[in-house]
N, C-alpha and C positions, 0 to 999 in steps of 0.2 A: 504493500500500500504506500510505502514511502516513495517508491519509484513512480507510482501512479499519481500521487499528490504533486511531486515535483514536475512531472510532465504536464499535469493539468494546470499548474501555476504558470508555466511558460506559455501554454496554449491559451489560457485566459488572458494573459498579458498581451499576447500577440493579437488576439481578437478585440480586446478593449481598445488598444491603441489604433487598430485598424478601423474600428467603429468611429472613434473620434475624428480620424481623417476623412472617413466617408461622410459623416454628418457635416463637417466643415465644407467639403466639396459640394454636398447636396444643397446646403444653404445658398451657395453661390450659383451653382448650375441651374437650380430651379428658378432663379431670378434672371439669369442671363439668357436662358433658352426657353422657348415657348413649348406648349404641350405637343405640338406636331413634331418638333425637332427631337424631343425626348422620346416620343413614340417611335420615331424612325430608328433610333439607336436600340430601343428596347426590343423591337422586332428582330433586328439583325443579331443582337446579343442572344436572343432565344434560340435562333437557328445555329449560332456558333456553339452555344452550350450543348445543343443536341448532338452536334458533330463531335464535341469534346468527349461525349460518352463513348463513342467509337474510338476516339483517339487514345483514351486511357487504357482501353482494352483489358481492364481488370488487372493490369500489371502490378499496381501497388498492392492490391488485395492478395495476389498470388505470392508476392515476395513476403508479405506479412504472415500469411497463414502456413507457408511451406515449413514443414517440420525440420528438414535438413537442407539448408540453403548453401549452395556451392557457387564458385566463380562461374562455372558453365551456365548455371541457371540465371545468374545475374546478366551475363552476356546475352543469353537467349531472350531474356525479358526486354533488354534494350533493343535488340534486333526487331522483335515483334512490335514494340512500341513505335519505333521509327517507321516501319512499313505501314502500319495502320494510320499513324499520324500524318505522314506525308500524303497518303491517299486522300485523307479528309481535307488536307490543305488544297489539293488539286480540285476536289469536288466543290469546295466552297468558292474558290477563285473563279473557276470556269462556269459554275452554276449561278454566280451572283447576278448576272444579267437577267436570267429567267426569273429569279426571285424578285428582283426589282420591278419587272414587268407585272408579275403576279400581284404585288401589292401596290402597283401604280406609283412607285416612289423610287426615283433614281438614287436617292440618298442611301437606301438600303443596299444597293449594289456597291456603292463606294465604301461603306462601312465594312461589309463582308470581305471585300478584297484586302483591306488592311488587317482585319482579324484573322484571315487565312494565313498570314505570315507567322502568327503565333504558333501554328501547328508545326511549322518547320523546325522550331527551336525547342519546344517543350520537352520532347523525349530526353534531351541531353541533361536535363535537370530532374526529371520526374523519378527516374530510377534511384538516384542518390537520395532524394527526399523520402522515398518509400523505405529505403534501408534505414534511414534515421528513425522513421516511425516504427519499424519492426523492433529496433533496439530500445524504443521509447526514449530516444535521445532528442529531446525537443529544444535544446538550446540552439543548435544551428538552424533548426526550422524557424524558431522565433526570430533570429537575426536576419535570415533571408526574407521572411515574410514582411516584417515590419519595415525593413529598408525598401523593399519593393513597393509596399503601400505608400511610403513617403515619396518615392520617385514618381509613382502614378499620380499622386496628389499634386505634386509640383507641375507635372506636365499638363494635367487636365485644367488646372487653374490658368497656366500660361496660355494654353490654346484657346480656352473660353474667352479670356480677356482680350485675346488677339482677334476674336470674331470668327473662329473656325466652326462654330455651331456644333452640330452633332458629331462632327469628325473629331472634336476635342476628346471625347471619351474613347474613340477608336485608337487614336495615337497614344493616349494614356495607357490603354491596355497593352499595346505593343511594347511601350517603354518598360512597363512592369515585368513583362515576360523576359525581355532581354536582360534586365538586371537580375532577375531570379535565376536564370540559367547560368549567368556568369558567376554569381556569388556561390551558388550551389556547387559548381565545379571547383571553385577555389577552396571550399571547405570540405570537399569530399576526402575520405580517408585514403591514404596512399596505397593501401592494400586492395582497394576496390577496383575491379576491372574497369578499364576506360573504354574499350572498344566492343562493338557487338559481336555475337557469334551465333552459330546455327545449332550447335550441339544441345539437344534437349528442348529445342523450340516447339516440338510437337506437344509436349506436356503443357507449356505455357499457352499455346493456342487453344488446347482443349479447355483449360480453365478459363481463358479469356473469353471464349465464345459464350460460356454460361454467365460469367460476370458481366459481360457487355449487355446481355439481355436484361439483367437486373437494372443496371444503371441507365440503359436506354429507355426502358419503360418508365423508370423514375423521372428522368429528365423530360421525357415526352409529356408526362402528366403535369409536371411543374410548368412546362413551356406552353401547354395547350391553351390556357386562358389568353395569354398575350397573342399567340399565333391565330387563334380563332377570332378573337375580338378584332384584331387588326384587319382581318379579311371581311368579316360580317359587318362590323361597324366602321370605325375609322381610327387613324393614328392618335387622335386626341383621346379617344376612349381607352386605347391601350395605355396612354400616359396616366390617365386618372386611376386606372386599375393598378398600374405599376407603383404610383405614389402611395396608394392605400396599402399595397403589399409591402411597401418599403418600411412601414411601421413594424410588420412582422419580422422583417429582415434585421431589425435591431436586436431582437431576441435571438435570431439565428446566428448573428455574428458574435454576440456577447456570450452565448451559452452553447447552442447546439454545434456551431462550427468549432468551438473549443473542445467539446466533449467527443464528438463523432470520431475524429482521428485517433483518439485514445481508446475508444470502446472496442473496436475490432482487435487491436493488438492485445488488449486486456482480456477480452473474452477468449481469444485464440490461445493466449498463454495459459489461461485457466483450463481450457480444453486439453492442451498438451500435457498439463500436469495432472489430469484426471480429477479436477475439482468440480464441485457442484456449480454448474453454470447458472442455475436458477437464482441462487443467492445473490450473485453479482448483478443480475438483471433487475431483481426486485429493489436492490439498493439504488441502482442507477435511476430506476423509475421514480422512486421516492424523492430523490434529489432534484430531478428534472421538473416534476410536477410541483414541488415545493417552491421553486423559483418561477416556473412558467405560468402556472395558473393565476397566481396573484398579479403577475405582469400583464397578462392578457385582459384580466378584468379591469385593471387600472387603465390600460391604454384604450380599451373599449369605451370606458366612461369619459376619458379626457381626450378622445380622438380629435375633437374640434381644436383644442389647444395645441396638440401635437402637430396637426396638419398646418395650422397657421404659423407656428414657430419654424418648422422645418422647411416648408415649401412656399408659404405666402398665401395671400387671400385668393389668388387665381385657382387654387387647387381644392376649394371647399367641397366640390362635388365628390371628392374622395372620402369624405368623412363617413357617410353611411356604409360605404364599401368596407372601410377599415373596421368598423364595428362588427360587421358580419364575419370578416376574415379573422377577427380575434376568436370568435366561437369556433371557426374551422381549425385554427391552430391549437386551441385547447383540446379539441376532440382528437386531433392527430397525436398529441404528445405522449399519451401512455404507451403507444406502440411504435413510437418513432425509431426505436432501436431494434425492432423485431428482425429486420433484415440482417443487421450486423450479427445478431445472435445466431440466426440460422446458418450464416456463412461460417462463423466460428465453430459451429458444431459439425461442419462438413456437409451440410444440407443446402448446397448452393442451388440444387434443383428446386427445392421448396421456396427458397428466396426469390428465384426467378418467377415462379408461379404467383407468389405474393405480389410482386411488382406488376405483373401482367394484370392481375385482378384489380389492383389499386387503380391503375391508369384506365382500365376499361370503365370502372365506376365513374371516374372523373370525366372522361370523354362523353359517356352516356348522359351524365347529369348536365354537362354544358349544352349538349345537343337539344335536350328537352326544355331547358329553361332560358337559354340565351335569347330567344325571341322576346323575353320579358325585359331585356336590357341588362345593364351591368349588375344591378341589384339582384336580379334573377339568377345571373351567373354565379354570384357569390353564395346564394342560398343553395344552389345546386352543388357547389363544392362542399358545403357542410353535409349534405346528404351522402356524398361520396365518401367523406371522411368517416362517417359512422359505419358505412358498409365495410370500409377497409379495416376498421377496428375489429369488426366481427371476424373477418377472415384471418387477420393477424393473430387473434386470440386462439382460434382453432388450430393454427399451425404451431404456435408455441406450446399449446397443450399437448400436441402430438409429439414434439421433439424433446421438450424439457419438462413436461408435466406441469405447465403453468396453468393454474386454475383461477376461477373467479375470486376465491377467497384470498389468493395471493395478490390479485389486483386491488381488492378492497383494502387489504392490510397495508399495501404500499401507498395507496392514494388517500386513505381516510383522513389522516392528519393534514395532508397537503390541501385537501378540499376545505377543511375547517380553517386552516391558515389563510387561504385565499379569501374566504368569506369575511373573516375577522378583519383582515387588512383592507378589504374593500369598503366596509361599512362607514368608516370615518370620511373617506372621500365622497361617498354617495350622499351622506348627510350634508356635507358642505355644499355640494352641487344643488341639493334640494333647497337649501337655505339661500344661496346666492347663485342664481342661474348664470351660466356661461354666456358671454357676449364678446363683441369685438373690442371692448374697452378693457376687460379684465382677464382675458384668456391666459396671459403670462402669469399674472399673480395667482390665479386660481390653480394653475398646474403646479406651481411651486408650493402653494399652501396645501394642496391635496397630497403631494409627495411628502411634505413635512409631517403630515398626519399619518399617512399609510405606512411609510417605511419603519418608524418606531414601533407601530402596532405589529407589523410583520415580524420584526425581531423579537418582540415580547412573546408573540404567539408561537414561534418555532422553539423558543426556550421553554415556555410553559407546557407545551405539548410534547416536549422531548423529541422533536422532529430530527431525523438523521442529519439535516443541515446544521443543526446546532452543534452536534458532535464534531462535524468537520470544521466549523468555525472555532470551536474550543481547541481542537487539535492544532489548527493553524496558529491561534493566538499563543498557545503554549510553546510551540516551536520557535516563533518569533521572539518571545520573551527569553527563552534559553539562549538564543543566538546573541541577543543584546547583552545578557549577563556575561556570556563568554567573551565578547569583545571588550567589555569593561574590565574584565580580569586580566586580559592580555595587553590592554592599553598601557 
């Protein structure tokens, strides 16, 4: 657990600093670019992310879960990653004109051509970063990611202020990738193979085909709203949805993206050691819901303030969308790690089926309710999330004997914590309604009430989060005492 906590500390620091830079850039970009320009980049980014699923080809997951990792397997992983990634680069570049015509926006073509260059470079840093993750060595990952985020922030600000519009974000993405690859190779261990090889590539490809199916379905489902909305409605509608979903991204960046890279190595290590996988999943579930559910309730209540502060008054149509998406995120959270658990248990086939079912639910829901507009689309995503939860539970029950009583035991205190921390902010809003004059003060006041209540609640209810905070506080205090003695 010491290794896990150290890795989590680096990962959290990485994501928190990244969120700060992202919020700062969002504050500027949302005011320099109009909804159509942001919608153009959002559509291109969705398609690029979908191609990234193929590009990754499950190489990182293969390297992490492999029981006996050799130099030949690392070389084969690099070779497979290069082959697939370069193919995706070619498809994006040469298919960009057709995509631009499909969406009736030449800007989508220009953005895709720049983003396709990322695919030529990524493999030369991805394998090194995956090996760091396998060893749960998150210090170099932290240094690479935070510096790349800083480079991207500087570039997007400079380009936006220079009037490059939606291309600002495209050039920023390319600059971040160039920096990431360069620094990852600088920090790579000298013993790690540098060049690709073909020996053992068949094993990598067999694993990659199944892993790609999982992440392809996952990315397709996440990308479906923007892709469908952009075609059925317009680019401005994409932008309003994207801004609403951006509030969920705050939690993703600060918590989920910090936890997810650690969970698969942790679950896989437990599986290799023959430990009870269910125990680790239950604890992770309690920690995630203990943070996530209070966050989503709070953001749903203060969505008006959050949208006004982050994006400005021109984005207020995103407020009702954000409130519904908070319910979607809360429903998804208890089974967010189900796929990682199935992969760690060697059941990548079931993980693939889970993602296929998940995205079928999302696409079906969008098809049925998108004619009712953006609000209808968000309610459809909530229905899909509930269906996904049912399938996830059935598969976890089959593989690790995860039962409803385990779910209730892990989430009971989290639900109570969420309600208790929500009540003060809700009472404040009832007493003083939100408006254009007080939205900043109300957000600060509500946070000032809810955060202390949240801390008191996790302590009083002996939530697992309090144990983690106590352990962290004890460790920090011991380090301070040790430094004073040696000073």
